[in-house]
C-alpha positions in Angstrom: 120.3 102.9 135.0 121.7 101.1 131.8 118.3 98.8 132.1 116.0 101.8 132.2 117.6 103.1 128.9 117.0 100.0 127.2 113.4 99.9 128.4 112.9 103.5 127.3 114.3 102.7 123.8 112.3 99.4 123.6 109.0 101.4 124.4 109.6 104.2 122.1 110.4 101.8 119.3 107.3 100.0 120.0 105.3 103.0 120.2 106.6 104.2 117.0 105.7 101.0 115.1 102.2 101.2 116.7 102.0 104.8 115.5 103.1 103.9 112.0 100.6 100.9 111.6 97.7 102.8 113.0 98.3 106.3 111.8 100.7 106.3 108.8 100.1 103.2 106.8 97.8 103.9 103.8 98.4 101.0 101.4 99.7 103.0 98.8 102.7 104.3 101.1 102.9 101.1 102.9 106.1 99.4 103.7 104.6 96.4 102.3 103.9 97.7 99.1 100.2 97.7 97.8 99.0 95.0 100.2 96.3 96.6 102.2 95.7 94.0 104.8 97.4 96.0 107.7 95.2 99.3 106.8 92.1 97.0 106.8 92.9 95.5 109.9 93.2 98.9 111.7 90.9 100.7 109.9 88.2 101.4 112.5 90.8 102.2 115.1 92.1 104.9 112.8 88.9 106.7 112.4 88.1 106.2 116.3 91.6 107.8 117.0 90.8 110.7 114.4 93.2 109.8 111.6 91.5 110.3 108.1 92.3 107.7 105.3 89.7 108.3 102.8 
């Protein structure tokens, strides 16, 4: 049971990180400051998944 809880928590953390980088990171509110490299890297995926960014 302990191993399954670790997998669940790990999967949730990875999923939240992916959601942040694709759905939330806008450059201006980025955890990386005004660097927009992450935003530009996932830009097309954002639109494909329905996240507005303009």
